[in-house]
C-alpha positions in Angstrom: -19.3 -19.0 -5.9 -21.4 -20.2 -3.0 -22.8 -23.7 -3.2 -24.6 -26.0 -0.8 -22.2 -29.0 -0.5 -24.4 -32.0 0.4 -21.6 -34.5 0.8 -20.1 -32.5 3.6 -23.3 -32.6 5.6 -24.5 -35.5 7.9 -27.3 -37.7 6.4 -30.2 -36.0 8.3 -29.1 -32.6 7.0 -28.5 -33.6 3.3 -29.8 -31.1 0.8 -29.8 -27.3 1.0 -30.7 -26.3 4.6 -34.0 -24.9 5.5 -34.8 -22.5 8.2 -32.6 -23.0 11.3 -30.6 -25.8 9.8 -26.8 -25.7 9.1 -25.2 -25.9 5.7 -21.8 -25.7 4.2 -20.6 -23.1 1.7 -17.1 -24.0 0.6 -15.2 -24.0 3.9 -17.8 -21.7 5.6 -20.7 -23.0 7.7 -23.8 -21.0 8.0 -27.3 -21.3 9.4 -30.2 -20.9 7.0 -32.5 -18.0 7.8 -29.8 -16.1 9.8 -27.6 -13.2 8.9 -24.4 -15.1 9.3 -24.3 -16.1 5.6 -24.6 -12.4 4.6 -21.9 -11.5 7.1 -19.6 -14.1 5.7 -20.0 -12.7 2.2 -19.3 -9.1 3.5 -16.1 -10.3 5.3 -14.8 -12.1 2.2 -15.6 -9.0 0.0 -13.8 -6.6 2.4 -10.8 -8.9 2.7 -10.5 -9.3 -1.1 -11.0 -5.6 -1.6 -8.2 -4.9 0.8 -6.0 -7.3 -1.2 -6.8 -5.6 -4.5 -6.2 -2.1 -3.1 -2.9 -3.3 -1.6 -1.7 -4.5 -5.0 -2.7 -1.3 -6.6 -1.1 0.7 -3.8 2.2 -1.2 -4.4 2.4 0.4 -7.8 0.5 3.6 -7.6 1.6 6.5 -5.3 -0.5 7.7 -2.4 -1.5 4.3 -1.0 0.3 2.2 1.6 0.1 -0.9 -0.5 1.3 -4.0 1.4 0.0 -2.8 4.8 -3.5 -2.6 3.3 -3.0 -6.1 1.9 -2.1 -7.3 5.4 -5.4 -5.7 6.7 -7.2 -8.2 4.4 -5.6 -11.1 6.3 -6.4 -9.4 9.6 -10.1 -9.1 8.6 -10.3 -12.8 7.9 -8.5 -13.6 11.1 -10.7 -11.5 13.4 -14.1 -11.9 11.7 -13.7 -14.7 9.2 -14.3 -18.4 9.8 -12.7 -19.8 6.6 -10.1 -22.4 6.3 -7.8 -23.5 3.5 -8.1 -26.8 1.5 -6.3 -28.7 4.3 -8.7 -27.4 7.0 -6.1 -25.1 8.5 -7.2 -21.7 9.9 -5.3 -18.4 9.9 -3.2 -18.3 13.0 -1.7 -15.5 15.0 1.7 -16.7 14.1 0.9 -16.4 10.4 -0.5 -13.0 10.9 2.6 -11.8 12.8 5.0 -13.3 10.2 3.3 -11.4 7.4 3.3 -8.3 9.5 7.1 -8.6 9.9 7.4 -9.2 6.1 5.3 -6.1 5.4 7.4 -4.0 7.8 10.7 -5.1 6.2 9.4 -4.4 2.7 8.3 -1.0 3.8 11.8 -0.2 5.1 13.4 -1.6 1.9 11.1 0.5 -0.2 12.3 3.6 1.6 16.0 2.7 1.5 16.5 1.2 -2.0 15.5 4.2 -4.1 17.8 6.5 -2.1 20.6 4.0 -2.3 20.4 3.7 -6.1 20.1 7.4 -6.5 23.1 8.2 -4.4 25.1 5.4 -6.1 24.7 7.0 -9.4 25.3 10.5 -8.2 21.7 11.6 -8.2 20.0 14.1 -5.9 16.6 14.4 -4.2 15.4 16.0 -7.4 15.8 12.8 -9.3 13.6 11.0 -6.8 11.0 13.7 -6.9 11.1 13.7 -10.7 10.6 10.0 -10.8 7.5 10.3 -8.6 6.1 13.2 -10.7 6.7 11.2 -13.9 5.1 8.2 -12.4 1.9 10.1 -11.5 1.9 11.8 -15.0 2.2 8.4 -16.7 -0.7 6.7 -14.8 -3.1 7.4 -17.7 -0.8 5.3 -20.0 -0.2 2.4 -17.6 2.0 0.4 -17.3 4.4 1.7 -20.0 3.5 5.3 -19.3 4.4 4.9 -15.6 7.7 3.3 -16.4 8.7 5.8 -19.0 7.3 8.7 -17.0 9.3 7.7 -13.9 12.5 7.6 -15.9 11.9 10.9 -17.9 10.8 12.7 -14.8 13.9 11.8 -12.9 16.1 12.8 -15.9 14.4 16.2 -16.5 14.2 17.2 -12.8 17.9 16.3 -12.3 18.8 18.1 -15.5 16.9 21.3 -14.7 17.1 21.7 -10.9 20.6 20.2 -10.3 22.1 22.1 -13.3 24.1 19.0 -14.3 25.0 17.9 -17.8 22.9 15.6 -19.8 25.2 12.7 -19.2 25.2 13.0 -15.4 21.5 13.6 -15.3 20.9 10.5 -17.4 23.1 8.5 -15.0 21.1 9.8 -12.0 17.8 9.1 -13.8 18.9 5.5 -14.4 19.7 5.1 -10.7 16.5 6.6 -9.6 14.6 4.5 -12.0 16.3 1.2 -10.9 15.5 2.1 -7.3 11.9 2.7 -8.1 11.5 -0.5 -10.1 13.2 -2.6 -7.4 11.1 -1.2 -4.6 7.9 -1.4 -6.5 8.7 -4.9 -7.7 9.3 -6.2 -4.1 6.1 -4.5 -2.8 4.0 -5.9 -5.6 5.3 -9.5 -5.1 4.5 -9.4 -1.4 1.1 -7.9 -2.1 0.3 -10.6 -4.6 1.4 -13.3 -2.2 -0.8 -11.9 0.5 -3.7 -11.7 -2.0 -3.2 -15.4 -2.7 -3.4 -16.2 1.0 -6.6 -14.2 1.3 -8.2 -16.1 -1.6 -7.0 -19.5 -0.2 -8.5 -18.8 3.3 -11.6 -16.9 2.0 -12.8 -19.8 -0.1 
């Protein structure tokens, strides 16, 4: 994962650096015998961890998801010194663009489930049932989460709203489509941010 790249070093410094000399690890420079190399590793690990948690949070309830992914980019921007293959660094403009994307996705994730639920004549019980079913189906991921979300919406709508099976089924479909759409958009954005983190971390 971390190699001493001799070709990127001037002739006097060829070979892995000794005490006080500078070497290159991927796109990261460090000084042998100092704590900067260990700090670089810590920064990369934290950024990647934020990206992984962000992807998980885009699917699982209880975690912000994409905002945590964005924190991974922020970590690399503030404390990291990595560049991509072209030698470009993370810029404030890039950070702000992704912040706007994350904000838009968060709003969409809030609106879309309600829109689909109302469109199919569902109520708040269908939304709650979808969430409960999702949590219950976590142990059987990913199929369990999908089926759990659908069944939860159907059963909650059927029991609490006192509607017929046909109407409850229609509401469950709407709630399910809203959940899948919102989750899908969040996951795509979280994966793209994770890709950016990996590009600039190594």
